[in-house]
C-alpha positions, 0 to 999 in steps of 0.5 A: 018699349016699356021693359027698356024703360023700366031697365033704364037706370033711374039713379042718374040725375040729369044736369037740367034736374039740378036746382039753379041755385045749387049750379050757381053756387058750384060755379061761384065756388070754382071761380072764387077758388080759381081767383084765390089760387091765381092771386096767391101764385101771382103774389108769390111769383112777384115776391120771388122776382123781387118786385114786391115785399109781399109774399111767403118765405117758400112755395109751401102755401102755394101747394096748400092753396093748389090742393084746396083749389082741387078740393073746391073744383071737385065739389063745384063739379058735383054741385053743377053736374050731379052724378056726372060730377061725381064720375069726374072726381075719378079723373080729377086726381090724374088732371091735378097731377098732370098740371103739378108735374108737367104744366106747372114746371114748364110755365115755371121754366118759361119764367126762369128762361127770361132771367140771368141766373148763374149758380157760380155767381153771387148776384143771384137771379135777375130778370133780363128779358130776351137776352137769353133768346138773342144769345141763343140765336147767335150760339153756334154750338147750339145750331151745331147740336141741332144740325147733328139731331138731323143726322140722328133722326135720319138714322132712325130710318135705317134702324127701322129697316134693320128692325123690320128685317129682324121682325120678319126673320123672327116671325118666320118658322125657324128653329130656336125662334123664342130663344132669338126673340129673347137674345135680340131684346137683351140690348134694350134691357141695358141702360144706355149709360151702361152701353156707353161704358161697355161698348164705347169705353171698353170694346171700342177703346183705342189702345186695348179695345177688342174692336180696335184690335180687330180693326188693326188685324184687318188693316186699319192702321189708326182705329180711333172710333171717336177721333174723326167727326164722321166716324165718331158720329157713326159710332154713336149712331151704331151704339144708339141703334144697338140699344133701340132696334130691339124696341122697334123690332118688338113693335113690328113683330107684334104687327106682323103676328096680328096680320090676318093669315087668310090674306097671306094664304090667299096670296100664296094660292094666287102665286105671290112669291115672298118679295111680291107678297111683302111689297104688295100685302105685308108692307101696306098692311103694316103701314099704321104700325110702322108709322107709329113705330117710327114716330115713337122712335123719333121722339126718343131719338130727340132726347139722345144724350146718355151715350154721347155724354158717357162716351164723347161729351159731344166731341170731337169738335161738337160732331157728336153733340146733341141738343140734350147733351148741350143743355146738360153741359150748360147746367153742369159745367157752366151752372148757367140755369137761365140760359140752359132753360131757355135752350130747353124751352126753345127746343121743347117748342121745336120738338112739339112743332116737328112732331105735330107736323110729322103726325099731320103729314103721316096721316095725310100720306096714310089716307092717300096710300090707303085710299 
């Protein structure tokens, strides 16, 4: 007991050992710095909105105030928590960076969403309340794009099944296994824009594309991959799957290689064949990896835009449109910053709720399955 007490670190100062005056000064420092930053941001926002004549010519003083607030926050933590505050200083830069590049743009975008701001207009930006939101509720093009996202998300399950089959194949003892692993990963190394041009604009081109020529030889008189709504949507799904199946495959392959070999050997001794061994042993053990891979893939799928913009621009008739490509057109073609930001913020909320429900449902299902 005495040895352990001597070996314990003596240089860590507990919070209750810090003088109360020092802790109070640290709290006052953080409070005053926070109030000063909030006041500067509020005045600048009111000035930018034209509600007051008091403000800065640009947002640079707000950046300086934010940096000063970060210094005050770090100093206050050291004054309040001592050595614990010093350790917190290593995390503080990451927190400040996250606030600056994630939280602040989101809040600023929320403000822009309630303004009438078209870059093609000479009137500039003006606050219009919920006008953009009510316009969004009545926008059939947006709801069509959101409905298309449902089809694209369901296609993730097909991608998962194909990726699982490939992972099982590459995990088996086959010849040239390392070569096939690299070969199957090559589509994932390409940019979706490059895939759109290489496959959608070249291989699947209606007149001279190799895929269209082959389809004619097979009896398809009019091999237009992007003229019919369902065929165009399926073509986009196929190109997107070609890019992202390797990503899901490599996650599942890593999970398969981490499975305990003793269980598989015991199953063979008990006489379990390949199909029975897969459904009763491999698939249940792979559920955590499978759920993780599917959720990550759905998150990426909800941002699908590159291939659609490059190949079809949402056509024909909006059948391949996604919410991201719809937002892109609002900014690029219509210069409608206010309405485009409202769509982006609303879609962000939908994604957050959907992923939260998906995580909650998958967690409950996993507990029920695993007992």
